[in-house]
C-alpha positions as CSV (number, residue, x, y, z in Angstrom):
1,M,95.2,86.6,134.6
2,H,95.1,89.4,132.0
3,D,91.4,89.9,132.4
4,A,91.7,90.1,136.2
5,S,94.5,92.6,135.8
6,N,92.4,94.8,133.5
7,R,89.5,94.7,136.0
8,W,91.8,95.6,138.9
9,F,93.2,98.5,137.0
10,G,89.8,99.7,135.8
11,R,88.5,99.8,139.3
12,L,91.5,101.6,140.9
13,K,92.9,103.8,138.2
14,F,90.8,106.9,139.1
15,L,92.0,106.6,142.7
16,M,95.7,106.6,141.8
17,P,97.8,109.7,142.1
18,D,99.0,110.9,138.7
19,H,102.6,109.5,138.9
20,V,101.3,106.1,140.1
21,F,98.7,105.9,137.3
22,L,101.4,106.8,134.7
23,A,103.9,104.4,136.1
24,V,101.5,101.5,136.2
25,S,100.1,102.4,132.7
26,H,103.6,102.5,131.3
27,R,104.5,99.1,132.8
28,R,101.3,97.6,131.4
29,K,101.8,99.0,127.9
30,I,105.6,99.2,127.5
31,G,106.7,96.3,129.7
32,R,108.9,98.2,132.2
33,F,108.5,100.7,134.9
34,P,109.6,104.2,133.9
35,K,112.6,106.1,135.2
36,F,111.0,109.3,136.5
37,G,114.2,110.6,138.0
38,N,116.3,110.2,134.9
39,P,114.1,109.6,131.8
40,E,115.8,108.1,128.8
41,T,113.2,106.9,126.4
42,F,110.8,108.9,124.4
43,N,107.9,107.5,126.4
44,E,109.6,108.4,129.7
45,L,110.2,111.9,128.6
46,I,106.5,112.2,127.5
47,L,105.5,111.0,131.0
48,D,107.7,113.7,132.5
49,R,105.8,116.3,130.3
50,C,102.5,114.9,131.5
51,L,103.4,115.6,135.1
52,H,105.3,118.9,134.5
53,P,103.7,120.8,131.6
54,N,104.7,124.1,130.2
55,P,101.7,126.5,130.9
56,R,101.9,127.5,127.3
57,W,100.8,124.1,126.1
58,S,97.2,124.4,127.3
59,K,96.5,127.2,124.8
60,L,98.4,125.4,122.0
61,A,96.7,122.1,122.6
62,D,93.2,123.8,122.6
63,K,91.9,123.2,119.1
64,L,90.2,126.6,119.1
65,A,92.7,128.8,120.8
66,V,95.6,127.4,118.7
67,R,94.1,128.9,115.6
68,D,95.4,132.3,116.5
69,Y,98.9,130.9,116.9
70,V,98.7,129.2,113.5
71,R,97.3,132.3,111.8
72,D,100.2,134.4,113.2
73,R,102.9,131.8,112.3
74,I,101.9,130.5,108.9
75,G,98.7,132.3,107.8
76,E,95.0,131.8,107.5
77,K,95.2,129.7,104.3
78,Y,96.5,126.7,106.3
79,L,93.5,126.7,108.7
80,I,90.6,124.4,108.1
81,P,87.6,126.8,107.6
82,L,85.7,127.1,110.9
83,I,81.9,127.0,110.5
84,A,80.8,127.6,114.1
85,A,82.1,127.4,117.6
86,P,78.9,128.0,119.7
87,D,78.8,128.4,123.5
88,V,75.8,126.1,123.4
89,F,74.9,123.6,120.6
90,T,71.3,124.3,119.8
91,Q,68.7,123.2,117.2
92,E,69.2,126.6,115.5
93,I,73.0,125.9,115.2
94,F,72.3,122.5,113.8
95,N,69.9,124.0,111.2
96,S,72.5,126.5,110.1
97,L,75.2,123.8,109.4
98,P,75.9,122.8,105.8
99,A,75.0,119.4,104.3
100,S,78.4,117.9,105.4
101,F,80.8,119.0,108.2
102,V,83.0,117.7,111.0
103,M,82.0,118.1,114.7
104,K,84.9,118.2,117.2
105,A,85.6,119.1,120.8
106,N,88.6,121.3,121.5
107,H,89.9,119.7,124.8
108,G,91.3,116.3,123.9
109,S,92.0,113.6,121.4
110,A,89.5,111.5,119.3
111,F,86.6,113.9,119.8
112,V,85.7,113.8,116.1
113,E,82.4,113.0,114.4
114,I,82.3,113.2,110.6
115,V,78.8,114.1,109.1
116,W,78.8,113.2,105.4
117,D,75.0,113.9,105.0
118,K,73.2,116.0,107.6
119,S,69.8,114.8,106.3
120,K,70.7,111.4,107.7
121,R,71.6,112.6,111.1
122,S,69.5,114.3,113.8
123,F,70.2,117.2,116.2
124,D,69.4,115.0,119.2
125,E,71.9,112.4,118.1
126,L,74.7,114.9,117.6
127,R,73.9,116.8,120.8
128,A,74.1,113.5,122.8
129,I,77.6,113.0,121.3
130,A,78.6,116.6,122.1
131,D,77.3,116.4,125.6
132,R,79.3,113.2,126.2
133,W,82.4,114.9,125.0
134,L,81.8,118.0,127.0
135,G,81.3,115.9,130.1
136,T,84.6,114.1,129.7
137,D,87.5,115.2,131.8
138,Y,90.3,114.4,129.3
139,Y,93.0,115.1,131.9
140,R,91.6,112.3,134.1
141,Q,91.8,109.8,131.2
142,G,95.6,110.0,130.7
143,R,96.8,112.4,133.4
144,E,98.2,114.8,130.8
145,R,98.0,117.8,133.1
146,H,98.1,120.6,130.5
147,Y,94.5,119.6,129.4
148,R,93.1,120.6,132.8
149,A,93.2,124.3,131.9
150,I,91.2,123.9,128.6
151,K,87.6,124.9,128.8
152,P,85.6,122.3,126.8
153,R,83.9,123.6,123.6
154,I,82.3,122.2,120.6
155,L,83.3,123.3,117.1
156,F,82.3,122.6,113.5
157,E,84.7,122.6,110.6
158,T,84.5,122.1,106.9
159,L,84.8,118.5,105.9
160,L,88.0,117.9,104.0
161,V,88.0,115.4,101.2
162,D,90.6,114.6,98.7
163,S,90.2,114.1,94.9
164,S,89.0,110.6,95.4
165,G,86.2,111.8,97.8
166,K,87.9,110.3,100.9
167,V,89.1,111.8,104.1
168,P,92.7,112.8,103.4
169,P,95.7,111.2,105.2
170,D,96.8,112.6,108.4
171,F,100.5,113.5,108.6
172,K,101.7,113.3,112.2
173,M,105.1,115.0,112.1
174,N,107.4,114.4,115.1
175,M,109.7,117.5,115.1
176,F,113.1,117.0,116.7
177,G,114.8,120.2,115.5
178,N,117.5,120.9,112.9
179,T,121.0,119.8,112.2
180,A,123.6,120.8,109.6
181,D,122.1,118.1,107.4
182,G,118.6,119.4,107.7
183,P,115.6,118.9,109.9
184,I,115.0,115.7,111.9
185,I,111.4,114.7,111.3
186,Y,109.7,111.4,111.7
187,T,106.3,111.3,110.1
188,G,103.5,108.8,110.6
189,V,101.2,109.0,107.6
190,V,97.8,107.8,108.8
191,Q,95.5,106.3,106.1
192,D,91.8,105.4,106.5
193,R,91.8,106.8,110.0
194,F,88.0,106.1,110.4
195,G,88.1,102.6,108.9
196,N,91.0,100.2,108.6
197,E,93.6,102.5,110.1
198,R,97.2,102.0,108.9
199,I,100.4,104.1,109.7
200,D,103.5,104.2,107.5
201,L,106.5,106.0,109.0
202,Y,109.1,108.1,107.2
203,D,112.1,110.3,107.9
204,A,112.5,113.8,106.4
205,Q,113.9,112.4,103.2
206,W,110.8,110.2,102.8
207,C,112.7,107.0,103.5
208,T,110.5,104.4,105.2
209,L,111.2,103.2,108.7
210,D,111.1,99.7,110.0
211,L,108.9,100.9,112.8
212,E,105.3,100.3,114.0
213,L,103.6,102.5,116.6
214,G,101.2,101.0,119.0
215,E,98.8,98.4,117.5
216,F,98.7,100.1,114.1
217,P,100.3,98.1,111.2
218,G,101.8,99.6,108.1
219,S,99.9,99.6,104.8
220,G,102.3,97.2,103.1
221,L,102.4,99.6,100.2
222,P,103.7,102.9,101.5
223,P,102.5,105.9,99.4
224,P,105.0,108.1,97.6
225,P,105.8,111.6,98.9
226,P,103.2,114.2,98.1
227,P,104.3,116.8,95.6
228,N,104.2,119.5,98.2
229,W,106.2,117.6,100.8
230,E,108.9,120.3,101.0
231,E,106.2,122.9,101.7
232,A,104.8,120.6,104.5
233,I,108.3,120.5,106.1
234,R,108.5,124.3,106.0
235,V,105.1,124.7,107.5
236,A,105.7,122.2,110.3
237,T,109.1,123.6,111.0
238,R,107.7,127.1,111.4
239,L,105.0,125.9,113.7
240,A,107.4,123.9,115.9
241,E,110.0,126.7,116.2
242,G,110.7,127.5,119.8
243,L,108.6,124.7,121.2
244,G,111.2,122.0,121.7
245,Y,109.9,118.6,120.7
246,V,106.3,118.7,119.4
247,R,104.2,116.7,117.0
248,V,102.7,118.8,114.3
249,D,99.7,117.2,112.6
250,L,98.9,118.3,109.0
251,Y,96.5,117.2,106.3
252,V,98.6,117.0,103.1
253,F,96.7,116.0,100.0
254,D,96.3,117.0,96.3
255,D,98.0,120.4,96.3
256,K,96.7,121.5,99.7
257,I,98.0,121.6,103.3
258,Y,95.8,122.2,106.3
259,F,96.8,122.4,110.0
260,G,95.4,119.7,112.3
261,E,96.8,120.1,115.8
262,L,99.9,120.5,118.0
263,T,100.5,117.6,120.4
264,F,103.0,117.8,123.2
265,T,102.4,114.5,124.9
266,P,101.6,112.1,122.0
267,G,100.6,108.6,123.2
268,G,100.6,109.9,126.8
269,G,103.9,108.1,127.5
270,I,102.4,104.6,126.9
271,F,102.8,104.2,123.2
272,P,104.8,101.0,122.3
273,F,107.5,101.1,119.7
274,S,108.2,98.1,117.6
275,P,111.2,97.5,117.6
276,D,111.7,99.0,121.0
277,R,115.1,100.5,120.2
278,Y,113.2,103.5,118.6
279,D,111.9,104.4,122.0
280,Y,115.5,105.0,123.1
281,E,116.6,106.6,119.8
282,W,113.8,109.1,119.8
283,G,114.5,109.7,123.5
284,R,118.1,110.7,122.6
285,L,116.8,113.1,120.0
286,F,114.3,114.5,122.4
287,K,117.0,115.1,125.1
288,A,119.3,116.7,122.6
289,M,116.7,119.4,122.1
290,M,116.6,120.1,125.8
291,N,120.4,120.8,126.1
């Protein structure tokens, strides 16, 4: 029955209007149909954002255009060095790239290719990946409408590695504003993103949460806070200021902090919480920022 349902959805999903696609996707992933008229949960509020985006989000979700915003808000030093952002990826561009780098596309999620050793990769191989990304309409995948206005581009950044030679953990900081007791931040620390991915979740005081997001388990041995955790909070708070709820992604490792991206519709409104009560708790925090 489950396989038949997947085949049915796969055949029809691109024919569905956005609100029908999102409602069915939410039901399949979360287990209930969303309340579009009166959203309560975090995922329902994200669905509403997918359908009714702020025009500003297109620029801020664009991995190239957002660099100006970050530079103005927190300074150049927090930006991953940009190697190239060509209009066309050519053999000449490939030849000019350093021995290691990261190739990305600017118009969606998961468009990332790490090149540890360029001598073991070919231009034709990377161009095929780039062409596939550039030909992907990211809006059609999840119906997050603010991605429609982003012109797809390829970019190349410096490869970040920590002191152990690994890709550093990704800090996904869900920003819910401030109270008299301090900022409300729930951070998912993603380790081994390109291998055995694990996510540990913390509040602003670095207390672990009994929460799992999606299908990603915790590590079983949550890492201690980084020594520059307070600086990471200041950086994320400054970037989130005036945007309502937003997820600020940072790379925090050794004594460094680098900006990753701003995400306004994380999970596309179909990201299960376990336990489910957090979907409602985060929804209340989200709605409090809207009042």
